[in-house]
N, C-alpha and C positions, 0 to 999 in steps of 0.2 A: 417415593419422595426424594430419594437421593438423586434420581435422574432429573426430577423437576428443578431442584436447586442447581444442578450442574448446567441445565439448560438456561437458567437465569444468568449464571455467570458467563455462559457461552455467548449469549446475546450482547451483554455488556462488553465483553472482550472483543467481539466481532465488530462492534461499532467503533471502538477505539483503534483497533488495528486496521479498520477500514480506511482511516485517514492515511495510514502508511501506504495502503494499496492505491489510493488516489494519487499519491506522490509517485509511486512506481509507474502508474499508468501514463503519466506525462512523458517519461522517457521511453518506456517500453512500447507504447502504441503511437503516441502523437509524434515523438521525435525519432522513433526507430533507432534508439541509442541503447546498447546493452550496458547499462550502468550497474556495476557491482559495488558501488560505494554504500549501498543501502545498509548492509550489515554493520558498517562502522558508524554511519551518521545516525542510525536509530539509537545506538548505544550512546552516542555523543549527546543527543537530546536528553536522554535519561540522566546521564552524568551531570550535565549542566544544571538541570532542574533540581536534582538531589543535592548537589553541592551548594547551590544558592539557598535552598530551603534550610539546610543545616546552618547557614549563616544568618537566618532570620528574615530572608527576603519573602515577600508575598508570593504564594504559590502560583497565582495567575500571572504575575510578572515573570516568573521563571519559565513559564511556557513560551512567552514572547521572546525571552533571551535564547531559549532552546531553538526557536524558529530562526533567529539570526545566526546561531551556530551552524544550523543546517545550511543556511545560505552560504556561509564561508566554506563548508565542506564541499558543496556543489561547485563553488567557484574554483576550488583547487583542482577538482576533476576536470572542469572545463578548461582551466589553464593548461593542464597536461595534454589535453586533446587538441585544443585549438591553437595554442602557441607552440608547445613542444612537439606537436604532431604525433603524439602517442596514440595508438589505436584505442577505441572506446573501452574494450574489455580490460586491457592492461592498465589504462588510466584509472578505471574504477578500482582495480585490484590494488594499485599503488596507494590510492587514497584510503582504501579500507584498511590496509596494513598499517599505514601511518596513523590513522585515527585510533587504533588500538592503544598505542603508546600515549597518544594525546589524552585519551579518555582516562588512562591511569594517572596521568599528571593532574587532570581536573579533579578526580575523585580522591587522589592521595592514597587509595587502596583499591582492591578489586571489588569491594561491595560496600554500599552505604545503606543501612537500614533506616527507614523513616517511621518506624512504629510509634515512636514517642514525639514525632513532629507533626504539626498540622498540615494537611494537604487540602486541596480544593474539595476532594471527595469526603474526607473525614469531617471537614467543616460543614459541608452540606448535610451529611448524614446526621449530625447532631440536631438539626432543626426539622428534619423530615419525619412524618408520622409513620407508624408501623401499619402496613396495609394487609396484614395477615401473611400469606405466603410470599408476598413481595416485601422483602426486608428493606429498611432505609438504606442499607449499604448498597444493595443492587440498584435501588431506585436512584440513588445519587449518581451511580455510574451511567445509567441510561440517560438521565436528564442532562448531565454535563456532556456526555458523548454525543447525544443527538444535537445539542446546541452547537458544538464545535463542527460536527459533520454538516449541518445546515449552513453554517458560516463558510466553511471551506468550499462546499459545492456552489454556493451562491457567488462567491468571489471568483472561483475557477470558471464558472459559466460566463460571468461578466468579462473576465480578463481575456479568455480565449475567443471572445467575440470582438476584441479590439484589433487594431491594425497589427500591433506587436504579437498578440496571441495568434492571429491568423497567419502571420509570418512563421511562427514556430511550427504550427501545424503543416504549413506548406513545406517547410524545411524537411520534415519527416517524410513527406510524399515525394518531393522532387527538389533536391538541394540545388541542382544546376539551374532549374527554372527560377528559383528564388534569387540566386546570384545574378542571373540575366536581367532581373528586374531591379537591380541595384541595392538589394538588401544583403547585409553581412550575415552569412550563415554562422560565422564564429560568434557573433553577438547573440543570435537567436539560440544557438546551442548553449552558450554560457547562461543565459537567462533561464532556459528550460531546466538545466541541471540545478541551478540555484533554487528554483521554485520546488522542484521535485524533492531535493534533499531537505529543504526547509520544512515541507509537510511531513516528511519521514521523521525528522528530528522532533517536530511537534508531537507526533504520535508517540515517539519514545518517551517524551516528558509526561504525557498523559498516562501511558501504561505504567511508567515508573511510580507516579503518585497513586494510581489505583492499586497496584500490587504492594506498595509500601516499601519498596527497596529499589536500588539501582545496582546493576551488576555489569561488569565490563564485558561479559560474554552474552548479555541478553539479546544482542542483535544477530547472533549466529542463526542462520537459516531464515532470516526475515524475508529475504528476496523470494524464497520458495513459497512462503506463506502468502506473500503479496501476489505472486503469479497464480497461485491456486485460487485466490479470491477473484482475480480478474477473469480467469478462464471459466470458473464456475458461473460467474455473473453473465459472461458473454454466451455461455452454453445455454443458459436458461432464457435470457432476454434477446439473444442474438446480437451480432455486431452492427446491425442496421438500426436506423432510427436516429433521433436527435441526440445531440451531445449531452443534454441534461439527463436523458434516459440512460445513457451509458454510464454517467457518473453515479447515478442511483444504483444501477445494476452492480457496480463494483462493491459498494457498501453492502448490498444484499448478499452478494457472493461471499464477502468476508464473514458475515453473520452465519450463512449456511455452512461455510467451511468450519467455523468454530463449533457449530451444532453437530456436524458430522464427527469431528474429532472427539467431542464430549460423549457422544453416543457410543462410539467404538471403544473409548476408554472404559465406559460403564459396562460394556459387554465383555470386558476382560482383556483388551489389547495391552500388551506390555508397553509401558511408556518409553522404554528404550527403543522400541520399534516405530515410534511415532513419526520420525523423520522419513523412514522408509515408506510408511503408509502415505505420508504427504507427497513424496515423490511419485509414487504409483498413482495417487489421485490426480495429480497434475498431468501425468502422462495420459491417463484415461480421458480426462476432460479435454486435453488438446487433440486427442485422436477422434473424439466423437464428431466434431464438425467435419473433419476430413472424410470420415466414413459415411456420414450422411450425404455429403456432397457427391462422393463417389457413387453411392446408391442411387441418388437422384439422376446422375448422369447416365447410369446404366439403364434406369427406367425410361429416361427420355430417348435413349438410343434404341431401346426395345420397341417403344411406341413408333418411332420413326421408321424402323425396319418393317414393322407390321403394316404401316401405312403405305410404304413403297411396294410391299408384296401385294397389298390389296389393289393398288393401281395397276400393277403388272398383270394380275389376274383378269382385270376388266378389259385390258387391251390384248 
């Protein structure tokens, strides 16, 4: 029963964190930009949402404001990279470090509890029925999470089919070709970073409301979790196929990652070793496609060698 309840929570958490993974996918895969702003912008979304809820602002409105705060964080990273010509990794690190202090300014302290404040999840929980082993609390997380995931995937699928979205994808593939066609790669980089960190901050706001608190350190390790979700999804679904399929695979990968973590914790893994386990999981998942490709190449070479030997024997 304990495992069943933990799996319920893992599915809900996986859906909410999946939005963050979708944001990281924009820079990691589409733009080919190693953006480390993630750990800071995720906490920024949570800080903004929690601070506004404590001021009496509607919880749904706080998610939109958190989205805007993520846009601003991404714009700062984009400014460092495109205008100041700072390398992508260093630009992200600078933004991440600066956001830590900004998040403390927004919150006024390191932690804001929301247990006595209404969130979108608690408000929905109050009106949902009890379906037995699916409690209203978990049902509200799944309902709201699925709603936001569908909205994000639909808008992403539409946007990256537009001219600007296609230019962003082309920038990640061949920036020189994009510039040769008269498109500003600085502009496409800036837009991609803003969209990415906007989704990450939105995820932070949703996770904050679901957990019932915002903490200035809640974004630490978020980039590794996002990469784990992306890699697991790609390992299962493959990197080929349509863009919509890849977006869905990321959310599925996020859910599977949370389920794996939940199961290993139930089996007795020390929570202090969770980040080590995540790092190893990502390393293994990244290695599997390479090993499979290497194996297929060896198999193809072996078949070719046998065919050549067969022809030589005939002659």
